PDBQT receptor file of N, H, CA, C and O in Angstrom, charges set to zero:
ATOM      1  N   UNK A   1       0.848  -1.172   0.000  1.00  0.00    +0.000 N 
ATOM      2  CA  UNK A   1       0.000   0.000   0.000  1.00  0.00    +0.000 C 
ATOM      3  C   UNK A   1       0.894   1.236   0.000  1.00  0.00    +0.000 C 
ATOM      4  O   UNK A   1       1.852   1.326   0.768  1.00  0.00    +0.000 OA
ATOM      5  N   UNK A   2       0.579   2.147  -0.839  1.00  0.00    +0.000 N 
ATOM      6  H   UNK A   2      -0.199   2.074  -1.463  1.00  0.00    +0.000 HD
ATOM      7  CA  UNK A   2       1.370   3.372  -0.903  1.00  0.00    +0.000 C 
ATOM      8  C   UNK A   2       1.161   4.209   0.352  1.00  0.00    +0.000 C 
ATOM      9  O   UNK A   2       0.088   4.205   0.954  1.00  0.00    +0.000 OA
ATOM     10  N   UNK A   3       2.204   4.917   0.724  1.00  0.00    +0.000 N 
ATOM     11  H   UNK A   3       3.076   4.920   0.234  1.00  0.00    +0.000 HD
ATOM     12  CA  UNK A   3       2.218   5.817   1.872  1.00  0.00    +0.000 C 
ATOM     13  C   UNK A   3       1.958   5.123   3.195  1.00  0.00    +0.000 C 
ATOM     14  O   UNK A   3       1.544   5.775   4.154  1.00  0.00    +0.000 OA
ATOM     15  N   UNK A   4       2.188   3.818   3.277  1.00  0.00    +0.000 N 
ATOM     16  H   UNK A   4       2.525   3.288   2.499  1.00  0.00    +0.000 HD
ATOM     17  CA  UNK A   4       2.023   3.093   4.523  1.00  0.00    +0.000 C 
ATOM     18  C   UNK A   4       3.177   3.413   5.441  1.00  0.00    +0.000 C 
ATOM     19  O   UNK A   4       4.310   3.419   4.958  1.00  0.00    +0.000 OA
ATOM     20  N   UNK A   5       3.000   3.672   6.682  1.00  0.00    +0.000 N 
ATOM     21  H   UNK A   5       2.080   3.668   7.074  1.00  0.00    +0.000 HD
ATOM     22  CA  UNK A   5       1.806   3.672   7.520  1.00  0.00    +0.000 C 
ATOM     23  C   UNK A   5       1.159   5.044   7.668  1.00  0.00    +0.000 C 
ATOM     24  O   UNK A   5       0.176   5.186   8.395  1.00  0.00    +0.000 OA
ATOM     25  N   UNK A   6       1.689   6.042   7.000  1.00  0.00    +0.000 N 
ATOM     26  H   UNK A   6       2.487   5.927   6.409  1.00  0.00    +0.000 HD
ATOM     27  CA  UNK A   6       1.197   7.406   7.211  1.00  0.00    +0.000 C 
ATOM     28  C   UNK A   6      -0.243   7.595   6.748  1.00  0.00    +0.000 C 
ATOM     29  O   UNK A   6      -1.019   8.283   7.411  1.00  0.00    +0.000 OA
ATOM     30  N   UNK A   7      -0.601   7.002   5.635  1.00  0.00    +0.000 N 
ATOM     31  H   UNK A   7       0.030   6.444   5.097  1.00  0.00    +0.000 HD
ATOM     32  CA  UNK A   7      -1.969   7.148   5.151  1.00  0.00    +0.000 C 
ATOM     33  C   UNK A   7      -2.965   6.529   6.125  1.00  0.00    +0.000 C 
ATOM     34  O   UNK A   7      -4.061   7.059   6.309  1.00  0.00    +0.000 OA
ATOM     35  N   UNK A   8      -2.601   5.426   6.743  1.00  0.00    +0.000 N 
ATOM     36  H   UNK A   8      -1.711   4.994   6.594  1.00  0.00    +0.000 HD
ATOM     37  CA  UNK A   8      -3.469   4.810   7.747  1.00  0.00    +0.000 C 
ATOM     38  C   UNK A   8      -3.684   5.749   8.922  1.00  0.00    +0.000 C 
ATOM     39  O   UNK A   8      -4.804   5.892   9.413  1.00  0.00    +0.000 OA
ATOM     40  N   UNK A   9      -2.634   6.375   9.363  1.00  0.00    +0.000 N 
ATOM     41  H   UNK A   9      -1.724   6.259   8.964  1.00  0.00    +0.000 HD
ATOM     42  CA  UNK A   9      -2.734   7.305  10.502  1.00  0.00    +0.000 C 
ATOM     43  C   UNK A   9      -3.547   8.541  10.148  1.00  0.00    +0.000 C 
ATOM     44  O   UNK A   9      -4.323   9.038  10.964  1.00  0.00    +0.000 OA
ATOM     45  N   UNK A  10      -3.367   9.033   8.931  1.00  0.00    +0.000 N 
ATOM     46  H   UNK A  10      -2.737   8.630   8.268  1.00  0.00    +0.000 HD
ATOM     47  CA  UNK A  10      -4.132  10.199   8.483  1.00  0.00    +0.000 C 
ATOM     48  C   UNK A  10      -5.617   9.853   8.385  1.00  0.00    +0.000 C 
ATOM     49  O   UNK A  10      -6.465  10.718   8.606  1.00  0.00    +0.000 OA
ATOM     50  N   UNK A  11      -5.936   8.633   8.065  1.00  0.00    +0.000 N 
ATOM     51  H   UNK A  11      -5.247   7.931   7.886  1.00  0.00    +0.000 HD
ATOM     52  CA  UNK A  11      -7.326   8.194   7.981  1.00  0.00    +0.000 C 
ATOM     53  C   UNK A  11      -7.931   7.990   9.364  1.00  0.00    +0.000 C 
ATOM     54  O   UNK A  11      -9.102   8.308   9.570  1.00  0.00    +0.000 OA
ATOM     55  N   UNK A  12      -7.176   7.476  10.300  1.00  0.00    +0.000 N 
ATOM     56  H   UNK A  12      -6.225   7.218  10.133  1.00  0.00    +0.000 HD
ATOM     57  CA  UNK A  12      -7.681   7.224  11.650  1.00  0.00    +0.000 C 
ATOM     58  C   UNK A  12      -7.972   8.526  12.386  1.00  0.00    +0.000 C 
ATOM     59  O   UNK A  12      -8.920   8.582  13.169  1.00  0.00    +0.000 OA
ATOM     60  N   UNK A  13      -7.197   9.555  12.163  1.00  0.00    +0.000 N 
ATOM     61  H   UNK A  13      -6.426   9.509  11.527  1.00  0.00    +0.000 HD
ATOM     62  CA  UNK A  13      -7.379  10.822  12.872  1.00  0.00    +0.000 C 
ATOM     63  C   UNK A  13      -8.768  11.425  12.655  1.00  0.00    +0.000 C 
ATOM     64  O   UNK A  13      -9.414  11.779  13.641  1.00  0.00    +0.000 OA
ATOM     65  N   UNK A  14      -9.261  11.562  11.423  1.00  0.00    +0.000 N 
ATOM     66  H   UNK A  14      -8.736  11.275  10.623  1.00  0.00    +0.000 HD
ATOM     67  CA  UNK A  14     -10.620  12.100  11.262  1.00  0.00    +0.000 C 
ATOM     68  C   UNK A  14     -11.699  11.192  11.856  1.00  0.00    +0.000 C 
ATOM     69  O   UNK A  14     -12.717  11.671  12.356  1.00  0.00    +0.000 OA
ATOM     70  N   UNK A  15     -11.470   9.883  11.795  1.00  0.00    +0.000 N 
ATOM     71  H   UNK A  15     -10.643   9.493  11.389  1.00  0.00    +0.000 HD
ATOM     72  CA  UNK A  15     -12.446   8.970  12.416  1.00  0.00    +0.000 C 
ATOM     73  C   UNK A  15     -12.524   9.226  13.916  1.00  0.00    +0.000 C 
ATOM     74  O   UNK A  15     -13.614   9.246  14.487  1.00  0.00    +0.000 OA
ATOM     75  N   UNK A  16     -11.385   9.419  14.549  1.00  0.00    +0.000 N 
ATOM     76  H   UNK A  16     -10.499   9.402  14.085  1.00  0.00    +0.000 HD
ATOM     77  CA  UNK A  16     -11.369   9.701  15.982  1.00  0.00    +0.000 C 
ATOM     78  C   UNK A  16     -12.043  11.038  16.273  1.00  0.00    +0.000 C 
ATOM     79  O   UNK A  16     -12.742  11.172  17.277  1.00  0.00    +0.000 OA
ATOM     80  N   UNK A  17     -11.842  12.012  15.418  1.00  0.00    +0.000 N 
ATOM     81  H   UNK A  17     -11.273  11.903  14.602  1.00  0.00    +0.000 HD
ATOM     82  CA  UNK A  17     -12.499  13.310  15.608  1.00  0.00    +0.000 C 
ATOM     83  C   UNK A  17     -14.016  13.194  15.505  1.00  0.00    +0.000 C 
ATOM     84  O   UNK A  17     -14.739  13.812  16.286  1.00  0.00    +0.000 OA
ATOM     85  N   UNK A  18     -14.495  12.419  14.562  1.00  0.00    +0.000 N 
ATOM     86  H   UNK A  18     -13.907  11.917  13.928  1.00  0.00    +0.000 HD
ATOM     87  CA  UNK A  18     -15.944  12.250  14.398  1.00  0.00    +0.000 C 
ATOM     88  C   UNK A  18     -16.536  11.554  15.614  1.00  0.00    +0.000 C 
ATOM     89  O   UNK A  18     -17.574  11.972  16.127  1.00  0.00    +0.000 OA
ATOM     90  N   UNK A  19     -15.882  10.493  16.077  1.00  0.00    +0.000 N 
ATOM     91  H   UNK A  19     -15.039  10.153  15.661  1.00  0.00    +0.000 HD
ATOM     92  CA  UNK A  19     -16.392   9.791  17.253  1.00  0.00    +0.000 C 
ATOM     93  C   UNK A  19     -16.328  10.690  18.485  1.00  0.00    +0.000 C 
ATOM     94  O   UNK A  19     -17.238  10.672  19.314  1.00  0.00    +0.000 OA
ATOM     95  N   UNK A  20     -15.275  11.462  18.606  1.00  0.00    +0.000 N 
ATOM     96  H   UNK A  20     -14.536  11.477  17.933  1.00  0.00    +0.000 HD
ATOM     97  CA  UNK A  20     -15.183  12.417  19.723  1.00  0.00    +0.000 C 
ATOM     98  C   UNK A  20     -16.251  13.488  19.659  1.00  0.00    +0.000 C 
ATOM     99  O   UNK A  20     -16.802  13.877  20.689  1.00  0.00    +0.000 OA
ATOM    100  N   UNK A  21     -16.551  13.969  18.467  1.00  0.00    +0.000 N 
ATOM    101  H   UNK A  21     -16.103  13.653  17.630  1.00  0.00    +0.000 HD
ATOM    102  CA  UNK A  21     -17.591  14.990  18.309  1.00  0.00    +0.000 C 
ATOM    103  C   UNK A  21     -18.962  14.435  18.665  1.00  0.00    +0.000 C 
ATOM    104  O   UNK A  21     -19.833  15.173  19.126  1.00  0.00    +0.000 OA
ATOM    105  N   UNK A  22     -19.156  13.141  18.452  1.00  0.00    +0.000 N 
ATOM    106  H   UNK A  22     -18.449  12.542  18.077  1.00  0.00    +0.000 HD
ATOM    107  CA  UNK A  22     -20.445  12.533  18.782  1.00  0.00    +0.000 C 
ATOM    108  C   UNK A  22     -20.766  12.657  20.271  1.00  0.00    +0.000 C 
ATOM    109  O   UNK A  22     -21.938  12.683  20.648  1.00  0.00    +0.000 OA
ATOM    110  N   UNK A  23     -19.750  12.734  21.109  1.00  0.00    +0.000 N 
ATOM    111  H   UNK A  23     -18.799  12.714  20.802  1.00  0.00    +0.000 HD
ATOM    112  CA  UNK A  23     -19.973  12.865  22.552  1.00  0.00    +0.000 C 
ATOM    113  C   UNK A  23     -20.560  14.226  22.903  1.00  0.00    +0.000 C 
ATOM    114  O   UNK A  23     -21.218  14.373  23.933  1.00  0.00    +0.000 OA
ATOM    115  N   UNK A  24     -20.329  15.205  22.066  1.00  0.00    +0.000 N 
ATOM    116  H   UNK A  24     -19.795  15.086  21.230  1.00  0.00    +0.000 HD
ATOM    117  CA  UNK A  24     -20.747  16.568  22.392  1.00  0.00    +0.000 C 
ATOM    118  C   UNK A  24     -21.952  17.051  21.600  1.00  0.00    +0.000 C 
ATOM    119  O   UNK A  24     -22.597  18.023  21.995  1.00  0.00    +0.000 OA
ATOM    120  N   UNK A  25     -22.266  16.392  20.492  1.00  0.00    +0.000 N 
ATOM    121  H   UNK A  25     -21.742  15.603  20.172  1.00  0.00    +0.000 HD
ATOM    122  CA  UNK A  25     -23.412  16.796  19.686  1.00  0.00    +0.000 C 
ATOM    123  C   UNK A  25     -24.668  16.068  20.175  1.00  0.00    +0.000 C 
ATOM    124  O   UNK A  25     -24.709  14.838  20.177  1.00  0.00    +0.000 OA
ATOM    125  N   UNK A  26     -25.687  16.821  20.589  1.00  0.00    +0.000 N 
ATOM    126  H   UNK A  26     -25.654  17.821  20.587  1.00  0.00    +0.000 HD
ATOM    127  CA  UNK A  26     -26.876  16.189  21.177  1.00  0.00    +0.000 C 
ATOM    128  C   UNK A  26     -27.568  15.183  20.257  1.00  0.00    +0.000 C 
ATOM    129  O   UNK A  26     -28.064  14.163  20.736  1.00  0.00    +0.000 OA
ATOM    130  N   UNK A  27     -27.613  15.440  18.973  1.00  0.00    +0.000 N 
ATOM    131  H   UNK A  27     -27.211  16.268  18.584  1.00  0.00    +0.000 HD
ATOM    132  CA  UNK A  27     -28.310  14.541  18.045  1.00  0.00    +0.000 C 
ATOM    133  C   UNK A  27     -27.612  13.197  17.880  1.00  0.00    +0.000 C 
ATOM    134  O   UNK A  27     -28.263  12.207  17.545  1.00  0.00    +0.000 OA
ATOM    135  N   UNK A  28     -26.329  13.140  18.102  1.00  0.00    +0.000 N 
ATOM    136  H   UNK A  28     -25.800  13.944  18.374  1.00  0.00    +0.000 HD
ATOM    137  CA  UNK A  28     -25.598  11.901  17.878  1.00  0.00    +0.000 C 
ATOM    138  C   UNK A  28     -25.121  11.248  19.174  1.00  0.00    +0.000 C 
ATOM    139  O   UNK A  28     -24.398  10.252  19.138  1.00  0.00    +0.000 OA
ATOM    140  N   UNK A  29     -25.514  11.794  20.295  1.00  0.00    +0.000 N 
ATOM    141  H   UNK A  29     -26.101  12.603  20.325  1.00  0.00    +0.000 HD
ATOM    142  CA  UNK A  29     -25.057  11.252  21.570  1.00  0.00    +0.000 C 
ATOM    143  C   UNK A  29     -25.528   9.814  21.793  1.00  0.00    +0.000 C 
ATOM    144  O   UNK A  29     -24.825   9.031  22.432  1.00  0.00    +0.000 OA
ATOM    145  N   UNK A  30     -26.705   9.457  21.277  1.00  0.00    +0.000 N 
ATOM    146  H   UNK A  30     -27.276  10.093  20.758  1.00  0.00    +0.000 HD
ATOM    147  CA  UNK A  30     -27.216   8.101  21.463  1.00  0.00    +0.000 C 
ATOM    148  C   UNK A  30     -26.387   7.063  20.703  1.00  0.00    +0.000 C 
ATOM    149  O   UNK A  30     -26.402   5.886  21.062  1.00  0.00    +0.000 OA
ATOM    150  N   UNK A  31     -25.680   7.474  19.680  1.00  0.00    +0.000 N 
ATOM    151  H   UNK A  31     -25.668   8.430  19.389  1.00  0.00    +0.000 HD
ATOM    152  CA  UNK A  31     -24.825   6.559  18.913  1.00  0.00    +0.000 C 
ATOM    153  C   UNK A  31     -23.383   6.559  19.391  1.00  0.00    +0.000 C 
ATOM    154  O   UNK A  31     -22.548   5.826  18.860  1.00  0.00    +0.000 OA
ATOM    155  N   UNK A  32     -23.091   7.376  20.388  1.00  0.00    +0.000 N 
ATOM    156  H   UNK A  32     -23.769   7.971  20.819  1.00  0.00    +0.000 HD
ATOM    157  CA  UNK A  32     -21.721   7.506  20.861  1.00  0.00    +0.000 C 
ATOM    158  C   UNK A  32     -21.237   6.229  21.561  1.00  0.00    +0.000 C 
ATOM    159  O   UNK A  32     -20.134   5.759  21.282  1.00  0.00    +0.000 OA
ATOM    160  N   UNK A  33     -22.034   5.670  22.453  1.00  0.00    +0.000 N 
ATOM    161  H   UNK A  33     -22.930   6.052  22.680  1.00  0.00    +0.000 HD
ATOM    162  CA  UNK A  33     -21.607   4.480  23.191  1.00  0.00    +0.000 C 
ATOM    163  C   UNK A  33     -21.384   3.283  22.275  1.00  0.00    +0.000 C 
ATOM    164  O   UNK A  33     -20.365   2.607  22.413  1.00  0.00    +0.000 OA
ATOM    165  N   UNK A  34     -22.300   2.988  21.336  1.00  0.00    +0.000 N 
ATOM    166  H   UNK A  34     -23.128   3.537  21.224  1.00  0.00    +0.000 HD
ATOM    167  CA  UNK A  34     -21.993   1.877  20.423  1.00  0.00    +0.000 C 
ATOM    168  C   UNK A  34     -20.720   2.121  19.596  1.00  0.00    +0.000 C 
ATOM    169  O   UNK A  34     -19.999   1.177  19.275  1.00  0.00    +0.000 OA
ATOM    170  N   UNK A  35     -20.450   3.366  19.259  1.00  0.00    +0.000 N 
ATOM    171  H   UNK A  35     -21.036   4.134  19.520  1.00  0.00    +0.000 HD
ATOM    172  CA  UNK A  35     -19.228   3.683  18.521  1.00  0.00    +0.000 C 
ATOM    173  C   UNK A  35     -17.998   3.424  19.379  1.00  0.00    +0.000 C 
ATOM    174  O   UNK A  35     -17.001   2.884  18.901  1.00  0.00    +0.000 OA
ATOM    175  N   UNK A  36     -18.074   3.808  20.637  1.00  0.00    +0.000 N 
ATOM    176  H   UNK A  36     -18.885   4.247  21.025  1.00  0.00    +0.000 HD
ATOM    177  CA  UNK A  36     -16.963   3.536  21.549  1.00  0.00    +0.000 C 
ATOM    178  C   UNK A  36     -16.762   2.038  21.728  1.00  0.00    +0.000 C 
ATOM    179  O   UNK A  36     -15.631   1.561  21.810  1.00  0.00    +0.000 OA
ATOM    180  N   UNK A  37     -17.856   1.305  21.787  1.00  0.00    +0.000 N 
ATOM    181  H   UNK A  37     -18.775   1.692  21.720  1.00  0.00    +0.000 HD
ATOM    182  CA  UNK A  37     -17.757  -0.142  21.905  1.00  0.00    +0.000 C 
ATOM    183  C   UNK A  37     -17.030  -0.728  20.701  1.00  0.00    +0.000 C 
ATOM    184  O   UNK A  37     -16.196  -1.622  20.851  1.00  0.00    +0.000 OA
ATOM    185  N   UNK A  38     -17.339  -0.235  19.525  1.00  0.00    +0.000 N 
ATOM    186  H   UNK A  38     -18.017   0.491  19.404  1.00  0.00    +0.000 HD
ATOM    187  CA  UNK A  38     -16.667  -0.697  18.314  1.00  0.00    +0.000 C 
ATOM    188  C   UNK A  38     -15.178  -0.378  18.361  1.00  0.00    +0.000 C 
ATOM    189  O   UNK A  38     -14.342  -1.201  17.987  1.00  0.00    +0.000 OA
ATOM    190  N   UNK A  39     -14.859   0.818  18.822  1.00  0.00    +0.000 N 
ATOM    191  H   UNK A  39     -15.537   1.487  19.126  1.00  0.00    +0.000 HD
ATOM    192  CA  UNK A  39     -13.455   1.225  18.919  1.00  0.00    +0.000 C 
ATOM    193  C   UNK A  39     -12.722   0.341  19.918  1.00  0.00    +0.000 C 
ATOM    194  O   UNK A  39     -11.524   0.106  19.756  1.00  0.00    +0.000 OA
ATOM    195  N   UNK A  40     -13.402  -0.156  20.943  1.00  0.00    +0.000 N 
ATOM    196  H   UNK A  40     -14.375   0.034  21.074  1.00  0.00    +0.000 HD
ATOM    197  CA  UNK A  40     -12.768  -1.037  21.933  1.00  0.00    +0.000 C 
ATOM    198  C   UNK A  40     -12.658  -2.467  21.426  1.00  0.00    +0.000 C 
ATOM    199  O   UNK A  40     -11.680  -3.148  21.731  1.00  0.00    +0.000 OA
ATOM    200  N   UNK A  41     -13.641  -2.940  20.656  1.00  0.00    +0.000 N 
ATOM    201  H   UNK A  41     -14.435  -2.386  20.408  1.00  0.00    +0.000 HD
ATOM    202  CA  UNK A  41     -13.654  -4.326  20.201  1.00  0.00    +0.000 C 
ATOM    203  C   UNK A  41     -12.571  -4.594  19.157  1.00  0.00    +0.000 C 
ATOM    204  O   UNK A  41     -11.964  -5.665  19.160  1.00  0.00    +0.000 OA
ATOM    205  N   UNK A  42     -12.328  -3.658  18.290  1.00  0.00    +0.000 N 
ATOM    206  H   UNK A  42     -12.821  -2.788  18.288  1.00  0.00    +0.000 HD
ATOM    207  CA  UNK A  42     -11.344  -3.876  17.220  1.00  0.00    +0.000 C 
ATOM    208  C   UNK A  42      -9.943  -4.139  17.789  1.00  0.00    +0.000 C 
ATOM    209  O   UNK A  42      -9.327  -5.135  17.409  1.00  0.00    +0.000 OA
ATOM    210  N   UNK A  43      -9.416  -3.299  18.676  1.00  0.00    +0.000 N 
ATOM    211  H   UNK A  43      -9.916  -2.490  18.986  1.00  0.00    +0.000 HD
ATOM    212  CA  UNK A  43      -8.090  -3.620  19.237  1.00  0.00    +0.000 C 
ATOM    213  C   UNK A  43      -8.107  -4.883  20.099  1.00  0.00    +0.000 C 
ATOM    214  O   UNK A  43      -7.119  -5.618  20.140  1.00  0.00    +0.000 OA
ATOM    215  N   UNK A  44      -9.221  -5.139  20.786  1.00  0.00    +0.000 N 
ATOM    216  H   UNK A  44     -10.023  -4.543  20.752  1.00  0.00    +0.000 HD
ATOM    217  CA  UNK A  44      -9.310  -6.350  21.613  1.00  0.00    +0.000 C 
ATOM    218  C   UNK A  44      -9.263  -7.594  20.733  1.00  0.00    +0.000 C 
ATOM    219  O   UNK A  44      -8.714  -8.613  21.151  1.00  0.00    +0.000 OA
ATOM    220  N   UNK A  45      -9.816  -7.539  19.544  1.00  0.00    +0.000 N 
ATOM    221  H   UNK A  45     -10.262  -6.711  19.205  1.00  0.00    +0.000 HD
ATOM    222  CA  UNK A  45      -9.754  -8.661  18.624  1.00  0.00    +0.000 C 
ATOM    223  C   UNK A  45      -8.403  -8.795  17.954  1.00  0.00    +0.000 C 
ATOM    224  O   UNK A  45      -8.003  -9.886  17.548  1.00  0.00    +0.000 OA
ATOM    225  N   UNK A  46      -7.719  -7.702  17.842  1.00  0.00    +0.000 N 
ATOM    226  H   UNK A  46      -8.044  -6.815  18.171  1.00  0.00    +0.000 HD
ATOM    227  CA  UNK A  46      -6.402  -7.717  17.203  1.00  0.00    +0.000 C 
ATOM    228  C   UNK A  46      -5.348  -8.363  18.099  1.00  0.00    +0.000 C 
ATOM    229  O   UNK A  46      -4.465  -9.069  17.613  1.00  0.00    +0.000 OA
ATOM    230  N   UNK A  47      -5.440  -8.125  19.395  1.00  0.00    +0.000 N 
ATOM    231  H   UNK A  47      -6.158  -7.552  19.791  1.00  0.00    +0.000 HD
ATOM    232  CA  UNK A  47      -4.406  -8.584  20.318  1.00  0.00    +0.000 C 
ATOM    233  C   UNK A  47      -4.204 -10.099  20.288  1.00  0.00    +0.000 C 
ATOM    234  O   UNK A  47      -3.057 -10.534  20.180  1.00  0.00    +0.000 OA
ATOM    235  N   UNK A  48      -5.249 -10.931  20.377  1.00  0.00    +0.000 N 
ATOM    236  H   UNK A  48      -6.180 -10.578  20.465  1.00  0.00    +0.000 HD
ATOM    237  CA  UNK A  48      -4.999 -12.381  20.295  1.00  0.00    +0.000 C 
ATOM    238  C   UNK A  48      -4.388 -12.804  18.952  1.00  0.00    +0.000 C 
ATOM    239  O   UNK A  48      -3.573 -13.725  18.894  1.00  0.00    +0.000 OA
ATOM    240  N   UNK A  49      -4.786 -12.130  17.897  1.00  0.00    +0.000 N 
ATOM    241  H   UNK A  49      -5.448 -11.382  17.944  1.00  0.00    +0.000 HD
ATOM    242  CA  UNK A  49      -4.231 -12.460  16.576  1.00  0.00    +0.000 C 
ATOM    243  C   UNK A  49      -2.744 -12.102  16.514  1.00  0.00    +0.000 C 
ATOM    244  O   UNK A  49      -1.945 -12.840  15.937  1.00  0.00    +0.000 OA
ATOM    245  N   UNK A  50      -2.389 -10.984  17.103  1.00  0.00    +0.000 N 
ATOM    246  H   UNK A  50      -3.038 -10.385  17.572  1.00  0.00    +0.000 HD
ATOM    247  CA  UNK A  50      -0.988 -10.568  17.124  1.00  0.00    +0.000 C 
ATOM    248  C   UNK A  50      -0.146 -11.564  17.922  1.00  0.00    +0.000 C 
ATOM    249  O   UNK A  50       0.963 -11.916  17.522  1.00  0.00    +0.000 OA
ATOM    250  N   UNK A  51      -0.682 -12.004  19.040  1.00  0.00    +0.000 N 
ATOM    251  H   UNK A  51      -1.583 -11.717  19.365  1.00  0.00    +0.000 HD
ATOM    252  CA  UNK A  51       0.057 -12.952  19.876  1.00  0.00    +0.000 C 
ATOM    253  C   UNK A  51       0.211 -14.305  19.196  1.00  0.00    +0.000 C 
ATOM    254  O   UNK A  51       1.194 -15.009  19.427  1.00  0.00    +0.000 OA
ATOM    255  N   UNK A  52      -0.742 -14.666  18.370  1.00  0.00    +0.000 N 
ATOM    256  H   UNK A  52      -1.541 -14.093  18.182  1.00  0.00    +0.000 HD
ATOM    257  CA  UNK A  52      -0.685 -15.949  17.667  1.00  0.00    +0.000 C 
ATOM    258  C   UNK A  52       0.239 -15.884  16.458  1.00  0.00    +0.000 C 
ATOM    259  O   UNK A  52       0.477 -16.908  15.819  1.00  0.00    +0.000 OA
ATOM    260  N   UNK A  53       0.747 -14.752  16.140  1.00  0.00    +0.000 N 
ATOM    261  H   UNK A  53       0.554 -13.919  16.659  1.00  0.00    +0.000 HD
ATOM    262  CA  UNK A  53       1.661 -14.620  15.010  1.00  0.00    +0.000 C 
ATOM    263  C   UNK A  53       0.990 -14.085  13.766  1.00  0.00    +0.000 C 
ATOM    264  O   UNK A  53       1.658 -13.856  12.757  1.00  0.00    +0.000 OA
ATOM    265  N   UNK A  54      -0.324 -13.879  13.812  1.00  0.00    +0.000 N 
ATOM    266  H   UNK A  54      -0.866 -14.065  14.631  1.00  0.00    +0.000 HD
ATOM    267  CA  UNK A  54      -1.028 -13.264  12.701  1.00  0.00    +0.000 C 
ATOM    268  C   UNK A  54      -1.238 -14.160  11.503  1.00  0.00    +0.000 C 
ATOM    269  O   UNK A  54      -1.676 -13.682  10.457  1.00  0.00    +0.000 OA
ATOM    270  N   UNK A  55      -0.940 -15.454  11.617  1.00  0.00    +0.000 N 
ATOM    271  H   UNK A  55      -0.584 -15.842  12.466  1.00  0.00    +0.000 HD
ATOM    272  CA  UNK A  55      -1.114 -16.360  10.482  1.00  0.00    +0.000 C 
ATOM    273  C   UNK A  55      -1.901 -17.580  10.919  1.00  0.00    +0.000 C 
ATOM    274  O   UNK A  55      -1.752 -18.087  12.031  1.00  0.00    +0.000 OA
ATOM    275  N   UNK A  56      -2.738 -18.029  10.010  1.00  0.00    +0.000 N 
ATOM    276  H   UNK A  56      -2.859 -17.617   9.107  1.00  0.00    +0.000 HD
ATOM    277  CA  UNK A  56      -3.468 -19.268  10.245  1.00  0.00    +0.000 C 
ATOM    278  C   UNK A  56      -2.691 -20.416   9.651  1.00  0.00    +0.000 C 
ATOM    279  O   UNK A  56      -1.975 -20.252   8.663  1.00  0.00    +0.000 OA
ATOM    280  N   UNK A  57      -2.833 -21.572  10.253  1.00  0.00    +0.000 N 
ATOM    281  H   UNK A  57      -3.414 -21.705  11.055  1.00  0.00    +0.000 HD
ATOM    282  CA  UNK A  57      -2.144 -22.748   9.719  1.00  0.00    +0.000 C 
ATOM    283  C   UNK A  57      -2.884 -23.235   8.483  1.00  0.00    +0.000 C 
ATOM    284  O   UNK A  57      -4.111 -23.166   8.411  1.00  0.00    +0.000 OA
ATOM    285  N   UNK A  58      -2.142 -23.717   7.536  1.00  0.00    +0.000 N 
ATOM    286  H   UNK A  58      -1.145 -23.774   7.594  1.00  0.00    +0.000 HD
ATOM    287  CA  UNK A  58      -2.734 -24.289   6.352  1.00  0.00    +0.000 C 
ATOM    288  C   UNK A  58      -3.036 -23.290   5.252  1.00  0.00    +0.000 C 
ATOM    289  O   UNK A  58      -3.553 -23.676   4.204  1.00  0.00    +0.000 OA
ATOM    290  N   UNK A  59      -2.733 -22.038   5.455  1.00  0.00    +0.000 N 
ATOM    291  H   UNK A  59      -2.313 -21.725   6.306  1.00  0.00    +0.000 HD
ATOM    292  CA  UNK A  59      -2.974 -21.017   4.441  1.00  0.00    +0.000 C 
ATOM    293  C   UNK A  59      -1.633 -20.633   3.849  1.00  0.00    +0.000 C 
ATOM    294  O   UNK A  59      -0.728 -20.202   4.564  1.00  0.00    +0.000 OA
ATOM    295  N   UNK A  60      -1.511 -20.788   2.562  1.00  0.00    +0.000 N 
ATOM    296  H   UNK A  60      -2.246 -21.139   1.981  1.00  0.00    +0.000 HD
ATOM    297  CA  UNK A  60      -0.243 -20.439   1.934  1.00  0.00    +0.000 C 
ATOM    298  C   UNK A  60      -0.322 -19.028   1.378  1.00  0.00    +0.000 C 
ATOM    299  O   UNK A  60      -1.333 -18.640   0.793  1.00  0.00    +0.000 OA
ATOM    300  N   UNK A  61       0.723 -18.276   1.556  1.00  0.00    +0.000 N 
ATOM    301  H   UNK A  61       1.545 -18.591   2.031  1.00  0.00    +0.000 HD
ATOM    302  CA  UNK A  61       0.770 -16.929   1.011  1.00  0.00    +0.000 C 
ATOM    303  C   UNK A  61       1.297 -16.975  -0.399  1.00  0.00    +0.000 C 
ATOM    304  O   UNK A  61       2.300 -17.624  -0.695  1.00  0.00    +0.000 OA
ATOM    305  N   UNK A  62       0.595 -16.270  -1.264  1.00  0.00    +0.000 N 
ATOM    306  H   UNK A  62      -0.220 -15.743  -1.025  1.00  0.00    +0.000 HD
ATOM    307  CA  UNK A  62       1.150 -16.380  -2.584  1.00  0.00    +0.000 C 
ATOM    308  C   UNK A  62       0.510 -15.522  -3.539  1.00  0.00    +0.000 C 
ATOM    309  O   UNK A  62       0.885 -15.513  -4.711  1.00  0.00    +0.000 OA
TER     310      UNK A  62
C-alpha cells in the first residue's frame, strides 16, 4: 500500500475526531456508546491475533 503507515494514521485521525464529536453533539449522543464499543472491540480482537503470530495454519501466502 502506498504511503504506509502514514496514510493509515491520516485516515484514523478524522475517524477519531468524528467519534469524539459525537460525545458533544446532542443529536448523535445516542450513537456515541456503540461507537466507543466498536473502537474497543477492534483492538481487543487484534491482540490475540498478534500474539498468535497473525497467520493461520494451512494457508499459503502467494
